[in-house]
ROTORPA-150874 format. One record per residue: residue number from 1; x negated, z, y of N, C-alpha, C in turn. Coordinates in steps of 0.1 Angstrom, whole numbers, plus 5000, padded with zeros to 4 digits. Each point is the difference from the previous one (the first is absolute). Example, Ala and Ser with C-alpha at 12.3 -4.5 7.8 and 13.67 -1.06 7.14 Angstrom:
! residues 2
SITE     n    n.x    n.z    n.y   ca.x   ca.z   ca.y    c.x    c.z    c.y
SITE     1   4868   5078   4943   5009   5000   5012   4991   5000   5012
SITE     2   5004   4993   5011   4991   5000   5011   5008   5008   5011
//
This chain:
! residues 332
SITE     n    n.x    n.z    n.y   ca.x   ca.z   ca.y    c.x    c.z    c.y
SITE     1   4788   5112   4960   5014   5011   5000   4999   5007   4987
SITE     2   4996   5013   5002   4994   5008   4991   5015   5006   4990
SITE     3   5012   5001   5008   5010   5002   4992   5010   4991   5004
SITE     4   5012   5002   4990   5008   4992   5000   5008   4998   5012
SITE     5   5003   4988   5008   5009   4998   5011   5011   5006   5001
SITE     6   5003   5007   5013   5013   5003   5004   5008   4991   5006
SITE     7   5011   4994   4992   5010   4990   5002   5013   5008   5005
SITE     8   5001   4999   5015   5015   5006   5003   5011   4988   4995
SITE     9   5009   5007   4998   5016   4992   4995   5011   5001   5007
SITE    10   5004   4993   5007   5013   5001   5010   5010   5000   4990
SITE    11   5012   5006   5004   5011   5002   4989   5010   4989   5005
SITE    12   4998   4994   5008   5012   4987   5005   5012   5010   5007
SITE    13   5008   4989   4997   5014   5005   5006   5008   5007   4990
SITE    14   5007   5012   5002   5000   5010   4990   5017   4995   4996
SITE    15   5005   4991   5006   5014   4998   4994   4999   4987   4992
SITE    16   4987   4996   4997   4995   4990   4988   4992   5003   4989
SITE    17   4990   4992   4992   4998   5004   4989   4985   5006   5004
SITE    18   4993   5002   5010   4990   5004   5006   4998   5015   4989
SITE    19   5005   5008   5004   5001   5014   4994   4998   5004   4986
SITE    20   5008   4990   4994   5000   4997   4984   4989   4994   4994
SITE    21   4994   4989   5006   4985   4994   4995   4991   5006   5004
SITE    22   5002   5011   5009   4988   5009   5002   4997   5012   4990
SITE    23   5009   5003   4996   5003   5009   4990   4997   4991   4988
SITE    24   5005   4992   4994   4995   4994   4988   4987   4995   5000
SITE    25   4994   4996   5008   4985   4994   5002   4989   5013   5002
SITE    26   5004   5012   5004   4993   5009   5003   5002   5007   4984
SITE    27   5007   4999   4991   5003   5002   4988   4989   4993   4991
SITE    28   4995   4991   5002   4990   4992   4994   4987   5006   5000
SITE    29   4992   5002   4986   4988   5006   4997   4986   4992   5007
SITE    30   5005   4985   5002   4989   4995   5006   4996   5000   5012
SITE    31   5013   5002   5009   4999   5001   5016   4991   5012   5000
SITE    32   5000   5011   4993   4989   5011   5006   4984   4998   4993
SITE    33   5001   4989   4991   4987   4995   4996   4995   4993   5010
SITE    34   5006   4995   5011   4995   4989   5007   4997   5007   5016
SITE    35   5008   5007   5002   5001   5004   5014   5007   5015   4999
SITE    36   4994   5007   5015   5012   5010   5002   5010   4995   5011
SITE    37   5012   5005   4994   5012   4994   5007   5008   5014   5009
SITE    38   5004   4992   5012   5006   5010   5008   5014   4995   5007
SITE    39   5009   5002   4997   5012   4993   5006   5005   5007   5015
SITE    40   5002   4992   5007   5006   5001   5013   5015   4998   5001
SITE    41   5008   5010   5000   5015   4998   4998   5003   5016   5003
SITE    42   5015   5000   4993   5007   5012   5004   5002   5004   4983
SITE    43   4997   5013   5001   4995   5007   4985   5012   5003   4995
SITE    44   5014   5003   5008   5011   5001   4992   5009   4987   4996
SITE    45   4998   4991   5006   5003   4987   4994   4993   4998   4987
SITE    46   4986   5000   5001   4992   4996   4990   5007   5008   4985
SITE    47   5001   5016   5004   5005   5010   4991   5013   4995   4994
SITE    48   5010   4997   5009   5011   4994   4995   4999   4990   4989
SITE    49   4990   4991   5005   4998   4986   4990   4995   5007   4985
SITE    50   4988   5004   5003   4997   5008   4987   5011   5008   4990
SITE    51   5009   5008   5009   5013   5001   4992   5008   4992   4994
SITE    52   5003   4987   5007   5007   4990   4996   4992   4993   4988
SITE    53   4989   5000   5002   4993   4993   4989   4994   5010   4985
SITE    54   5005   5013   5003   4996   5008   4990   4985   5000   4994
SITE    55   4993   5002   5012   4983   4997   4998   4995   5016   4999
SITE    56   4991   5001   4994   4993   5016   5000   4989   5001   5014
SITE    57   5001   4987   5007   4988   4999   5010   5002   5010   5014
SITE    58   4995   5009   5001   5001   5009   5011   4996   4995   5017
SITE    59   5013   5002   5007   4997   4996   5014   4993   5012   5005
SITE    60   4992   4997   5007   4988   5011   5008   4999   4995   5016
SITE    61   5009   5007   5007   4999   5001   5013   4985   5002   5006
SITE    62   4994   4995   5010   4989   5002   5005   5001   4995   5015
SITE    63   4993   5010   5007   4996   4995   5016   4992   4994   5006
SITE    64   4989   4999   4992   4987   4993   5003   4995   4993   4986
SITE    65   4989   4989   5002   4994   4996   4991   4993   5007   4993
SITE    66   4992   5011   5008   4992   5008   4993   5009   5011   4991
SITE    67   5013   4999   5000   5005   5011   4991   5005   4993   4987
SITE    68   5000   4986   4999   5001   4996   4987   4990   5005   4989
SITE    69   5006   4999   4987   4992   5004   4990   4997   4986   4992
SITE    70   5011   4990   5000   4994   4990   4993   5001   5002   4983
SITE    71   5010   5008   4997   5000   5001   4985   5011   4996   4989
SITE    72   4995   4995   4990   5009   4993   4989   5013   5008   4999
SITE    73   5012   4994   5003   5012   5009   4994   5006   5001   5015
SITE    74   4997   5001   5010   5002   5003   5015   4996   4989   5009
SITE    75   5012   4996   5009   5000   4994   5011   4997   5008   5012
SITE    76   4985   4999   5008   5003   5003   5016   5007   4991   5006
SITE    77   5007   5007   5009   5009   4996   5011   4993   5004   5014
SITE    78   4996   4993   5010   4998   5003   5012   5015   5000   5009
SITE    79   5006   5010   4996   5014   5001   5003   5007   5001   5015
SITE    80   5006   4986   5009   5001   5000   5012   5017   5005   5001
SITE    81   5008   5006   4988   5012   5003   5001   5006   4994   5008
SITE    82   5003   4986   5000   5010   4995   5011   5009   4991   4996
SITE    83   5007   5003   4989   5013   4997   4994   5008   5009   4996
SITE    84   5013   5002   5006   5009   5009   4997   5008   4996   4986
SITE    85   4998   5006   4993   5008   4994   4985   5015   5001   5002
SITE    86   5004   5009   5004   5016   5000   5003   5006   4983   5007
SITE    87   4989   4995   5008   5007   4991   5006   4994   4988   4999
SITE    88   4993   5001   4986   4992   4987   4994   5012   4992   4992
SITE    89   5003   4987   5002   5009   4992   4994   4990   4990   4990
SITE    90   4997   5001   4991   4996   4994   4987   5003   4985   5001
SITE    91   4989   4992   5002   5005   4985   4997   5005   4994   5016
SITE    92   4999   5005   5007   5008   4997   5016   4989   4998   5006
SITE    93   5000   4995   5012   4992   4997   5012   5003   5013   5009
SITE    94   4988   5007   5004   5001   5012   5007   4989   5002   5015
SITE    95   5005   5000   5010   4990   5007   5009   4991   5008   4999
SITE    96   5007   5009   4991   4991   5015   4999   4989   4995   4988
SITE    97   5003   4993   4991   4990   4997   4988   4988   4990   5004
SITE    98   5007   4990   5011   4991   4990   5007   4989   5009   5007
SITE    99   5005   5009   5009   4990   5007   5007   4991   5011   4994
SITE   100   5004   5001   4988   4992   5010   4990   4991   4994   4995
SITE   101   5003   4985   4996   4989   4989   4995   4986   4999   5007
SITE   102   5010   4996   5013   4990   4998   5011   4988   5009   5001
SITE   103   5004   5013   5001   4992   5014   5002   4992   5000   4988
SITE   104   5002   4998   4990   4990   5000   4985   4990   4991   5006
SITE   105   5002   4988   5003   4990   4989   5004   4989   5005   5010
SITE   106   5008   5006   5011   4992   5005   5011   4990   5011   4996
SITE   107   5004   5009   4992   4994   5009   4996   4984   4993   4992
SITE   108   5006   4992   4990   4991   5001   4989   4991   4989   5011
SITE   109   5003   4991   5008   4987   4993   5008   4992   5008   5008
SITE   110   5007   5010   5001   4993   5012   5011   4989   5004   4987
SITE   111   5001   5003   4989   4991   5010   4993   4993   4989   4993
SITE   112   5003   4986   5000   4990   4990   4999   4990   4998   5008
SITE   113   5003   4995   5012   4989   5000   5011   4992   5015   5003
SITE   114   5006   5011   4997   4993   5010   5000   4989   5001   4991
SITE   115   5004   4995   4986   4991   5000   4989   5004   5010   4991
SITE   116   5011   5006   5003   5004   5010   4989   5004   4996   4988
SITE   117   5007   4989   5001   5002   4993   4988   4992   4986   4999
SITE   118   4999   4994   4988   4990   4987   4999   5008   4989   4999
SITE   119   5014   4999   5000   5007   4988   4999   5015   5006   4999
SITE   120   5009   4990   5003   5016   5003   5001   5006   4988   4990
SITE   121   5010   5006   4994   5011   4991   4991   5012   5003   5006
SITE   122   5005   4991   5005   5014   5000   5003   5013   4998   4993
SITE   123   5011   5009   5002   5012   4998   4992   5010   4991   5006
SITE   124   5009   4994   4997   5011   4990   5007   5005   5010   5013
SITE   125   5001   4991   5007   5008   5003   5013   5014   4990   5004
SITE   126   5005   5003   5009   5014   4988   5001   4999   5000   5015
SITE   127   4996   4985   5004   5000   4994   5012   5014   5005   5010
SITE   128   5010   5000   4991   5013   5003   5009   5000   5012   5008
SITE   129   4996   5011   4987   4996   5016   5003   4994   5003   5008
SITE   130   4990   4995   5002   4990   5001   5012   5000   4995   5011
SITE   131   5008   4990   5004   5007   4993   5012   5009   5009   5005
SITE   132   5010   5005   4990   5010   5011   5002   4997   5011   5008
SITE   133   4984   5006   4993   4994   5012   5009   4995   4995   5010
SITE   134   5000   4989   5003   4992   4998   5013   4990   4993   5000
SITE   135   4992   4995   4989   4986   4998   5001   5002   4980   4999
SITE   136   4993   4995   5011   5001   4985   4999   4991   4995   4992
SITE   137   4999   5001   4988   4992   4993   4991   5009   4994   4989
SITE   138   4993   4990   4991   5005   4992   4992   4994   5002   4984
SITE   139   4990   5008   5001   4995   5004   4988   4985   5011   5001
SITE   140   4998   4998   4989   4987   5014   4997   4987   4992   5010
SITE   141   4999   4987   4997   4988   4995   5006   4999   5003   5015
SITE   142   5011   4997   5007   5002   5001   5014   4997   5013   5008
SITE   143   5006   5012   4990   4998   5014   5002   4986   5006   4998
SITE   144   4991   4994   4991   4988   5001   4996   4991   4995   5010
SITE   145   5001   4989   5003   4993   4992   5013   5001   5007   5016
SITE   146   5012   5003   5002   5002   5011   5012   4991   5014   4999
SITE   147   5006   5006   4986   4991   5013   5000   4986   5001   5001
SITE   148   4997   4988   4994   4982   5000   5000   4995   4990   5009
SITE   149   5011   4996   5010   4992   4991   5011   4994   4988   4995
SITE   150   5007   4993   4989   4989   4993   4993   5011   4986   5007
SITE   151   4991   4988   5005   5003   4990   5004   5003   4987   4992
SITE   152   4994   5001   4988   5000   4987   4992   4997   5007   4984
SITE   153   5012   4999   4995   5004   5005   4984   5009   4993   4994
SITE   154   5001   4999   4986   5007   4990   4995   5006   5010   4986
SITE   155   5012   4997   4993   5001   5004   4987   4996   4989   4988
SITE   156   4995   5005   4991   4994   4993   4988   5011   5009   4987
SITE   157   5007   4991   4991   5004   5003   4993   4993   4997   4988
SITE   158   4998   5011   4990   4993   4998   4986   5010   5003   4989
SITE   159   4994   4992   4991   5008   4999   4985   4989   4995   4989
SITE   160   4993   5007   4996   4989   5000   4992   4992   4990   5005
SITE   161   4998   4989   4996   4989   4988   5006   5003   4992   5011
SITE   162   5017   5001   5006   5006   4994   5008   5000   5012   5016
SITE   163   4990   4990   5006   5000   5007   5015   5006   4992   5011
SITE   164   5010   5005   5007   5005   4991   5008   5001   5005   5017
SITE   165   4994   4994   5010   5003   5004   5011   5009   4990   5009
SITE   166   5007   5003   5012   5009   4992   5006   4998   4997   5015
SITE   167   5000   4989   5003   4999   4998   5016   5012   5006   5007
SITE   168   5012   4996   4994   5014   5007   5008   5004   5008   4987
SITE   169   5009   5011   5007   5007   5007   4992   5014   5002   5002
SITE   170   5003   5010   5008   5015   5004   5000   5008   4994   5013
SITE   171   4997   4984   4999   5008   4991   5011   5010   4994   4990
SITE   172   5009   4994   5010   5010   4992   4994   4992   4983   4997
SITE   173   5007   4996   4990   4993   4989   4992   5000   4989   5012
SITE   174   5011   4997   5008   4998   4988   5009   4989   5001   5009
SITE   175   4994   5014   5002   4989   5002   5011   4986   4998   4995
SITE   176   4999   4998   4986   4988   4999   4994   4994   4990   5004
SITE   177   5000   4988   5000   4994   4990   5002   4993   4998   5014
SITE   178   5008   5006   5010   4993   5003   5013   4991   5008   5006
SITE   179   4999   5011   4986   4993   5012   5000   4985   4996   4991
SITE   180   4999   4988   4995   4988   4995   4992   4990   4993   5009
SITE   181   4993   5007   5003   4991   4994   5012   4983   5003   4994
SITE   182   4989   4989   5004   4991   5001   4996   4993   5016   5002
SITE   183   5004   5006   5009   4994   5011   5006   5004   5014   4987
SITE   184   5015   4998   4998   5007   5009   4990   4994   4998   4992
SITE   185   4998   4988   4991   4994   4998   4986   4988   5005   5002
SITE   186   4989   4997   5006   4990   5001   5001   4995   5019   5001
SITE   187   5010   5006   5008   4999   5013   5000   5002   5005   4986
SITE   188   5011   4997   4994   5006   5005   4988   4986   4995   4989
SITE   189   4993   4990   4998   4993   4998   4993   4987   5007   5004
SITE   190   4997   5005   5012   4987   5007   5005   5004   5021   4994
SITE   191   5007   5002   5000   5009   5011   4996   4998   5002   4988
SITE   192   5006   4989   4988   5001   5000   4991   4984   4998   4992
SITE   193   4992   4995   5004   4987   4996   4994   4994   5017   5003
SITE   194   5002   5005   5012   4994   5013   5001   5006   5008   4994
SITE   195   5014   5004   4998   5004   5011   4989   4999   4997   4989
SITE   196   4996   4991   4994   4996   4996   4986   4987   5006   4997
SITE   197   4993   5000   5009   4988   5006   4999   5000   5018   4996
SITE   198   5011   5006   5003   5005   5012   4997   5002   5002   4984
SITE   199   5001   4988   4993   5004   4998   4988   4988   4998   4992
SITE   200   4988   5000   5008   4987   4998   4993   4998   4984   4999
SITE   201   5007   4991   5004   4999   4988   4999   4988   4994   5011
SITE   202   4991   4996   5000   4990   5002   5010   5001   4985   5006
SITE   203   5003   4989   4993   5003   4989   5002   5013   4991   5000
SITE   204   5009   5002   5003   5016   5001   4998   5004   4984   4999
SITE   205   5007   4995   4991   5006   4988   5001   5013   4998   5000
SITE   206   5003   4995   5015   5013   4999   5005   5010   4988   4997
SITE   207   5010   4999   4995   5007   4984   4999   5008   5003   5011
SITE   208   5005   4991   5006   5006   5000   5011   5016   4995   4999
SITE   209   5011   5004   5001   5014   4994   4996   5005   4987   5009
SITE   210   5006   4990   4998   5005   4992   5008   5013   5007   5006
SITE   211   5004   4995   5011   5013   5004   5004   5014   4990   4992
SITE   212   4998   4985   4999   5010   4992   4998   4998   4997   4984
SITE   213   5010   4993   4998   4998   4997   4983   4992   4991   4999
SITE   214   4996   4998   4990   4986   4991   4995   4991   5004   5011
SITE   215   4995   5009   5007   4991   4998   5012   5001   4992   5011
SITE   216   5013   4995   5002   5004   4993   5013   5002   4985   4994
SITE   217   4992   4997   4989   5002   4986   4995   4990   4992   5012
SITE   218   4989   5001   5005   4992   4994   5010   5008   5000   5015
SITE   219   5010   5008   5002   5008   4998   5011   5013   4998   5002
SITE   220   5007   4994   4984   5012   4995   4998   5008   5010   5002
SITE   221   4999   5013   4994   5008   5012   4997   4998   5009   5009
SITE   222   4992   4998   5012   4995   5011   5007   4983   5000   5004
SITE   223   4999   5004   5017   4984   4995   5002   4995   5015   5003
SITE   224   5004   5012   4995   4994   5013   5002   4987   5001   4992
SITE   225   5000   4993   4988   4987   4998   4990   4988   4994   5014
SITE   226   5003   4987   5003   4993   4993   5007   4992   5006   5014
SITE   227   5011   5007   5006   4998   5002   5015   4996   5014   5001
SITE   228   5006   5010   4991   4995   5012   4997   4991   5011   4990
SITE   229   5007   4995   4990   4993   5006   4987   4988   4996   4995
SITE   230   4997   4988   5003   4986   4996   4994   4991   4999   5010
SITE   231   5006   4998   5013   4984   5004   5007   4996   5015   5004
SITE   232   5011   5008   4994   4999   5014   4997   4990   5005   4988
SITE   233   5004   4993   4992   4987   5002   4986   4989   4989   5006
SITE   234   4999   4992   5005   4984   4994   5005   4993   5010   5008
SITE   235   5006   5006   5007   4993   5008   5012   4994   5015   4990
SITE   236   5010   5003   4992   4996   5010   4990   4988   5000   4992
SITE   237   5001   4986   4994   4986   4997   4992   4989   4998   5008
SITE   238   5005   4997   5014   4986   4998   5012   4994   5015   5000
SITE   239   5007   5008   4997   4998   5016   5005   4994   5005   4984
SITE   240   5000   4995   4994   4993   5001   4985   5010   5007   4990
SITE   241   5013   4994   5002   5011   5009   4990   5001   4989   4990
SITE   242   5001   5004   4987   5004   4990   4992   5016   5000   4999
SITE   243   5007   4990   5009   5012   5000   5002   5000   4983   4995
SITE   244   5011   4998   4993   5006   4984   4992   5017   5002   5004
SITE   245   5000   4987   5004   5017   4997   5000   5000   4992   5013
SITE   246   5013   4999   5007   5010   5004   4993   5011   4995   4986
SITE   247   4998   5007   4992   5009   4995   4985   5013   5005   5000
SITE   248   5008   4986   4994   5015   5002   4999   5002   5016   4994
SITE   249   5011   5004   5003   5001   5017   4997   5008   4998   4985
SITE   250   5003   4991   4994   5007   5002   4988   4988   5000   4987
SITE   251   4990   4995   5003   4989   5002   4994   4988   5012   5002
SITE   252   4997   5002   5013   4988   5008   5002   5003   5016   4995
SITE   253   5010   5006   4999   5001   5012   4992   4997   5000   4985
SITE   254   5003   4991   4992   4995   4997   4990   4986   5000   4997
SITE   255   4992   4991   5011   4984   4999   4997   4996   5010   5004
SITE   256   5005   5012   5011   4995   5016   5003   5000   5007   4987
SITE   257   5011   4999   4991   5002   5009   4987   4990   4994   4993
SITE   258   4996   4988   4999   4991   4995   4990   4986   5004   5005
SITE   259   4999   5007   5010   4986   5003   5003   4992   4991   5010
SITE   260   5007   4991   5006   4993   4988   5008   4998   5008   5017
SITE   261   5007   5008   5004   5001   5005   5011   5000   5016   4999
SITE   262   4993   5008   5009   5003   5011   5002   5013   5008   5010
SITE   263   5002   4992   5005   5014   5000   5008   5005   4987   5006
SITE   264   5013   5003   5002   5005   4985   5005   5011   5004   5014
SITE   265   4994   4994   5008   5007   5002   5015   5013   4990   5003
SITE   266   5013   5007   4997   5011   4996   5000   5005   4999   5014
SITE   267   5007   4993   5002   5008   4994   5014   5009   5012   5006
SITE   268   5009   5004   4989   5014   5006   5008   5002   5011   4986
SITE   269   5009   5011   5003   5005   5010   4993   4999   4996   4984
SITE   270   5014   4992   4998   5002   4996   4987   4992   4991   4993
SITE   271   4991   4992   5008   4991   4989   4991   4988   5010   4994
SITE   272   4999   5011   5003   4990   5008   4993   5005   5011   4994
SITE   273   5013   5006   5002   5006   5012   4994   5009   4996   4987
SITE   274   5002   4985   4999   5008   4998   4990   4990   4998   4988
SITE   275   4988   4992   4999   4992   5000   4991   4994   5016   4991
SITE   276   4997   5007   5013   4993   5016   4998   5015   5004   4989
SITE   277   5008   4998   5005   5016   5011   4993   5000   4992   4988
SITE   278   5000   4986   4997   5003   4995   4987   4986   5004   4993
SITE   279   4989   5001   5004   4986   5001   4991   5003   5015   4991
SITE   280   5005   5012   5012   4999   5013   4998   5007   5008   5006
SITE   281   5014   4998   4998   5008   5006   5010   4998   5016   5000
SITE   282   4999   5007   4991   5000   5016   5000   4988   5004   5001
SITE   283   4987   4991   4999   4989   5005   5001   4990   4994   5017
SITE   284   5008   4991   5004   4996   4995   5013   4998   5012   5012
SITE   285   4988   5000   5007   5001   5008   5012   4992   4995   5014
SITE   286   5000   5007   5010   4997   4994   5012   4988   5007   5004
SITE   287   4990   4994   5008   4989   5007   5008   4999   4994   5012
SITE   288   4998   5010   5008   4997   4994   5017   4987   4998   5004
SITE   289   4998   4988   5000   4987   4997   5006   4998   4999   5013
SITE   290   4987   5002   5005   4996   5001   5014   4998   5014   5006
SITE   291   5009   5012   4993   5000   5012   5006   4988   5009   4999
SITE   292   4994   5012   5007   4992   5005   4998   5002   5012   4989
SITE   293   5010   4999   4995   5004   5008   4989   5006   4992   4985
SITE   294   4998   5007   4988   5006   4995   4989   5013   5003   5000
SITE   295   5010   4990   4998   5013   4998   4999   5010   4991   4987
SITE   296   5004   5007   4992   5007   4989   4992   5015   5006   4997
SITE   297   5006   4992   4995   5015   5006   4999   5005   4990   4989
SITE   298   5013   5009   4995   5007   4991   4992   5005   4990   5005
SITE   299   5002   4987   4990   5008   4987   5005   5011   5000   4998
SITE   300   5010   5009   5005   5012   4999   4999   5010   5011   5010
SITE   301   5009   4996   5003   5012   5008   5010   5003   5014   4994
SITE   302   5010   5006   5008   5008   5014   4992   5007   5000   4994
SITE   303   5005   4988   4994   5011   4997   4988   5010   5011   5003
SITE   304   5009   5001   5011   5008   5007   5000   5013   5001   4986
SITE   305   5003   4986   4996   5007   4998   4988   4997   5010   4989
SITE   306   4986   5001   4999   4999   5010   4985   4996   5014   5003
SITE   307   4997   4999   5016   4993   5016   5003   5007   5011   4992
SITE   308   4993   5010   4999   5003   5014   4996   5006   4997   4984
SITE   309   4998   4991   4993   5008   4998   4987   4991   5000   4986
SITE   310   4984   5004   5006   4991   5000   4992   4999   4988   4988
SITE   311   4999   4990   5007   4996   4987   4994   4990   4991   5005
SITE   312   4996   5007   5013   4990   4990   5009   4988   5001   4990
SITE   313   4991   4989   5003   4989   4999   4993   4989   5004   5013
SITE   314   4990   5009   4991   4989   5006   5009   4986   4991   5001
SITE   315   5002   4989   4994   4986   4994   4995   4994   4991   5015
SITE   316   5010   4996   5005   4991   4997   5017   4993   5009   5006
SITE   317   5007   5010   4998   4995   5013   5008   4987   5005   4995
SITE   318   4998   5001   4983   4989   5003   4996   4992   4988   5000
SITE   319   5001   4990   5001   4992   4987   5004   4993   5002   5011
SITE   320   5007   5005   5010   4997   5000   5014   4989   5011   5001
SITE   321   5004   5013   4994   4994   5010   5001   4987   4997   4993
SITE   322   4995   4996   4988   4991   4991   4998   4991   4991   5007
SITE   323   5007   4992   5006   4993   4991   5008   4994   5010   5012
SITE   324   5006   5005   5007   4994   5008   5010   4989   5009   4997
SITE   325   5000   5006   4989   4991   5007   4995   4985   4993   4997
SITE   326   5001   4984   4991   4990   4992   5002   4998   4995   5011
SITE   327   5007   4999   5011   4992   4994   5014   4994   5012   5008
SITE   328   5007   5013   5001   4993   5013   5003   4986   4998   4995
SITE   329   4998   4999   4988   4987   5003   4993   4993   4987   5005
SITE   330   5002   4986   5003   4994   4991   5003   4996   5002   5014
SITE   331   5005   5009   5009   4995   5001   5012   4990   5013   5001
SITE   332   4998   5004   4988   4987   5013   5000   4988   4996   5009
//
């Protein structure tokens, strides 16, 4: 890649912190050194956020990627003009904002598939809002998989040296054990190993977490480790992947931070999310593995409780943009 990669940044839900953190992030000098950034959103909303923050950053609407100038001191916005400011209720779930947020993602994916942008970094969306708007999705990953026609993908959380993927994510805890099968665990191991090669890790080392306390204690506290997880690890090793475990969840993340593993495969949402956010709450990001495009994201929600108050930290978005640029260059 002879020039800096173009990273498309989706604005997220207009009623949340997405506009604010986008303005703050693009006010950072380091972003311009790493990539050419293009926000996909509503220019009027972003201009209002800039006014609220008192930033000197100029919002410049563009109709095409080719029209963007990528100059310091200005935010190029591919303006979909799909939010009515008079109807926008800050900090509240809104079908209008939910629909607009999905439209930003759709446009970003279209541009990435057409190679007009090199990567996507997404702002936060609200699941209730997008469902009110008529979209039957539970999150970004499902939208992206549908738009790219991807059958096998997973979300990796990244916080410094700690990387985590999940066998299950947005399901009730009481259903998790039934969903931990050899096939699902093995699939997650394979996608994780392949995705780590995007990071330049040619021979990834994977630690696989147990589901039950103390790794099941030989079946005394649960048999998922014996019947499903261990066989998946053995099959992965037979396929040439350096996967180890299952190891108790109360120690495996510490071992990963210490450098023993390149990534941990967690069994369910909170098992993986809690250690990542405790390790570096503001700096953690996500990356979707298995897609034909590069996609990273903030690792937080719309934060309606602090939206449009000028206090939201842009650090996760900054880290997401940096990682998107890094992965785009690795695909060169």
